[in-house]
C-alpha positions in Angstrom: 75.3 97.8 -28.8 78.7 97.5 -30.4 79.4 96.3 -33.9 82.6 94.2 -34.2 84.3 93.1 -37.4 87.2 90.9 -36.2 87.4 87.7 -34.1 90.2 89.2 -32.1 88.2 92.3 -31.1 85.2 90.2 -30.3 87.2 87.8 -28.1 88.8 90.7 -26.2 85.3 92.1 -25.3 83.8 88.7 -24.4 86.8 87.6 -22.3 86.0 90.5 -19.9 82.5 89.2 -19.5 83.5 85.6 -19.0 86.1 86.5 -16.3 83.1 88.0 -14.4 81.2 84.7 -14.8 78.7 86.2 -17.3 76.7 83.9 -19.6 77.0 84.5 -23.3 74.4 83.6 -25.9 74.9 83.5 -29.7 72.4 83.9 -32.5 74.0 83.0 -35.8 72.3 84.8 -38.8 73.0 85.6 -42.4 71.3 89.0 -42.0 68.2 90.3 -43.8 66.6 90.0 -40.4 62.9 89.8 -39.7 60.6 89.1 -36.8 61.6 85.5 -36.7 65.2 86.5 -36.0 64.0 89.0 -33.5 62.3 86.3 -31.5 65.6 84.4 -31.3 67.5 87.4 -30.2 65.0 88.4 -27.6 65.1 84.9 -26.1 68.9 85.0 -26.2 68.8 88.4 -24.4 66.4 87.1 -21.8 68.4 83.9 -21.0 71.9 85.3 -21.0 74.0 88.2 -19.6 75.2 89.1 -23.1 73.7 88.4 -26.5 76.0 88.2 -29.6 74.4 88.1 -33.0 76.5 87.3 -36.0 75.6 88.7 -39.4 77.5 86.9 -42.1 76.3 85.6 -45.5 78.4 82.4 -45.5 79.6 81.5 -49.1 80.4 77.9 -48.3 76.8 76.8 -47.7 75.5 78.0 -51.1 75.7 75.5 -53.9 74.1 78.0 -56.3 76.3 81.1 -57.0 73.2 83.0 -58.2 71.5 82.4 -54.9 74.5 83.7 -53.0 74.6 86.8 -55.1 70.9 87.5 -54.7 70.8 86.9 -51.0 69.8 90.2 -49.4 72.4 92.2 -47.4 70.9 94.8 -45.1 73.4 95.4 -42.3 72.3 98.9 -41.4 68.6 97.9 -41.0 69.7 94.7 -39.3 71.6 96.6 -36.7 68.7 98.9 -35.9 66.5 95.8 -35.3 69.2 94.1 -33.2 69.6 97.2 -31.0 65.9 97.4 -30.4 66.0 93.7 -29.3 68.7 94.3 -26.7 71.7 92.6 -28.4 75.0 93.6 -26.9 77.3 92.8 -29.8 76.9 92.4 -33.5 79.6 90.4 -35.1 79.8 91.3 -38.8 83.0 89.9 -40.2 84.3 89.9 -43.8 84.6 86.7 -45.8 88.4 87.0 -45.5 88.1 87.3 -41.7 86.1 84.0 -41.5 88.0 82.3 -44.3 91.6 83.5 -44.3 92.3 80.3 -46.2 90.1 77.7 -47.8 88.3 75.6 -45.2 89.1 72.0 -46.1 87.3 70.4 -43.1 84.6 67.9 -43.9 81.6 67.3 -41.6 79.4 64.3 -42.2 76.5 63.2 -40.0 74.6 60.4 -41.8 71.7 59.7 -42.0 70.8 63.3 -40.9 72.5 65.0 -43.7 71.9 62.5 -46.5 68.2 63.1 -46.9 66.0 66.0 -48.0 68.2 69.1 -48.3 71.2 66.8 -48.3 70.0 65.4 -51.6 69.0 68.6 -53.3 71.8 70.9 -51.9 75.0 68.9 -51.9 77.6 70.4 -49.7 75.2 72.8 -48.1 75.3 71.3 -44.6 79.1 70.9 -44.8 79.2 74.7 -45.3 76.8 75.3 -42.5 78.9 73.2 -40.1 82.0 75.0 -41.2 80.7 78.4 -40.4 78.8 77.4 -37.2 81.8 75.7 -35.8 84.0 78.8 -36.6 81.4 80.9 -34.8 81.3 78.6 -31.8 85.1 78.6 -31.6 85.2 82.4 -31.9 82.5 83.2 -29.4 82.6 80.1 -27.2 79.0 80.8 -26.1 77.1 79.1 -23.3 74.0 78.8 -25.5 73.3 79.2 -29.2 69.8 79.8 -30.7 68.5 78.5 -34.0 65.0 78.6 -35.6 63.0 75.4 -36.1 62.0 76.5 -39.6 65.4 75.1 -40.6 64.5 71.8 -39.0 67.1 69.6 -40.6 69.8 72.2 -40.0 68.9 72.2 -36.3 69.1 68.4 -36.1 72.6 68.4 -37.7 73.9 71.2 -35.5 72.8 69.3 -32.4 74.6 66.2 -33.7 77.8 68.2 -34.5 77.8 69.6 -31.0 77.3 66.1 -29.5 80.1 64.6 -31.6 82.6 67.4 -31.2 81.6 67.8 -27.5 81.1 71.5 -27.6 80.0 72.7 -24.1 77.1 74.6 -25.7 73.4 74.3 -25.1 71.6 74.4 -28.5 68.2 76.1 -28.2 65.6 75.5 -30.9 63.0 78.2 -31.3 59.5 77.9 -32.8 58.7 79.0 -36.4 57.4 82.6 -36.6 54.7 83.2 -39.1 52.9 86.1 -40.7 49.3 86.6 -39.6 48.2 84.7 -42.7 50.4 81.7 -41.9 53.4 82.2 -44.2 56.7 81.3 -42.5 58.9 84.2 -42.1 62.1 84.0 -44.3 64.6 86.5 -45.6 63.9 85.1 -49.0 60.3 86.3 -48.8 61.6 89.8 -49.7 62.3 88.4 -53.2 58.7 87.4 -53.8 56.5 89.5 -56.1 53.0 90.5 -54.9 51.5 87.6 -56.9 54.2 85.1 -55.7 53.6 86.1 -52.1 49.9 85.2 -52.5 50.8 81.9 -54.2 53.3 81.1 -51.4 50.5 81.0 -48.8 49.4 77.7 -50.3 52.5 76.1 -48.7 51.5 76.7 -45.1 47.8 76.2 -45.9 48.5 72.7 -47.2 50.6 71.8 -44.2 48.0 73.0 -41.7 45.2 71.2 -43.6 47.3 68.0 -43.6 47.8 68.2 -39.8 44.0 67.8 -39.4 43.7 65.4 -42.2 46.4 63.1 -40.7 44.3 62.4 -37.6 42.0 60.1 -39.7 44.3 59.1 -42.6 47.5 57.2 -43.3 51.0 58.7 -43.8 50.8 57.9 -47.5 47.4 59.6 -47.8 48.6 62.6 -46.0 51.7 62.9 -48.2 49.5 62.7 -51.3 47.2 65.4 -50.0 50.1 67.9 -49.6 51.7 67.0 -52.9 48.4 67.4 -54.7 47.7 70.7 -53.0 51.1 72.1 -54.2 50.7 70.6 -57.7 47.3 72.4 -58.0 48.5 75.7 -56.7 49.6 78.3 -59.4 53.2 79.3 -59.5 54.5 76.6 -57.2 56.8 73.7 -57.9 57.3 71.0 -55.2 60.9 69.9 -54.7 60.1 67.5 -51.9 57.7 66.8 -49.0 58.7 64.2 -46.5 57.1 62.9 -43.4 59.9 61.9 -41.0 60.8 60.9 -37.5 61.8 64.2 -35.9 65.0 62.7 -34.4 66.4 60.6 -37.2 64.9 62.5 -40.2 64.1 59.1 -41.7 60.7 58.6 -43.5 58.0 56.8 -41.6 55.4 54.5 -43.2 53.0 54.5 -40.3 52.1 57.0 -37.6 52.9 54.4 -34.9 56.5 54.2 -35.9 57.4 57.4 -34.0 56.2 59.6 -31.2 57.8 62.6 -32.9 56.7 63.2 -36.5 57.4 66.2 -38.7 56.5 67.0 -42.3 59.3 68.9 -44.1 58.6 70.7 -47.4 60.6 72.7 -49.9 58.8 74.5 -52.7 59.9 76.8 -55.5 57.7 79.9 -55.7 58.8 81.3 -59.0 62.6 81.3 -58.6 62.5 81.6 -54.8 63.1 78.5 -52.8 61.0 78.3 -49.7 61.1 75.8 -46.8 58.6 75.0 -44.1 57.6 72.3 -41.7 54.8 71.1 -39.5 54.7 68.8 -36.5 52.1 66.0 -36.5 52.9 64.6 -33.1 
C-alpha cells in the first residue's frame, strides 16, 4: 500500500493502471476509520483492480468550526486498517492541496438538499459536493463507495453524478452496527461511557418502530420514535422524518411509496449522531 499526498503523484500512479485497462474504485473518507469504513474498502477491493481510499477532513462541509476542530484525526491508525483491508493507495492530501484557492462553486439539488440535514446544516451538502467532485476529478474512478448511514448524502451524490454526467457507478453499502445495534460512526469515539449507553436508545427506537409500523400509521410511528427519544436520558432529538427513499420528501401514508426510510438525527450530549431505518 502506498500513501500519496498530491493529486499529481496520485494521477501518475493511476494512469499506469488505466493504460492497462484496470478498474479503479474510490472510497472517500474523513478518516477516524472503523469497521463500517472497512466494509466499504473491502467491497471496493473485491470489485476493482485497485482501491483508492481518500483520508481528508473536508473543512467546507462543516458549518460548525468547533465540530471541525474536534473531528478525530488518526491517519497512522487509519493506514494500518486500510492496509489490512487490501487498499492499494491512500490519498491523504493537505487542505492547501485540495483547496489551493477558495472553491466558489455552488451545488444545488432541490428538493434533496433542502430537507433534513439541508435545514439544520446550511452549506453542508455544498461542501460535500465540492470535495467529492474534486476527488472524482482527481481519481476518475470507475466506481465510488458510500455508506447508507449518510442516507441523504448518498442520494445527493447520486444526483450530482447524474446531472454532471460523471461516468462513475455509485455503490451504496449497508449500515454497519455494533453488536448492540449502535450505528458505527467516527463520532462515537467522543461519547463518554454513559453517553454510549444512552445512544443505544436511538437504534432501539428505530428497530421498534419498524415492527410497530406494520400495524400503525405513519403519524403514529413518527410519534413513537419521537416519544422514545424524548423519554431517553441525555438525548435531544433534532429531527425524525419518514420519507420516500428516492425523493426524501415526507410521506403521510405508507401507500404513497414503495421505498420508505426513517431518518433521524439526535444529540447525545454534545455529539450529533445520525441513523436511519428502512420500512419498505
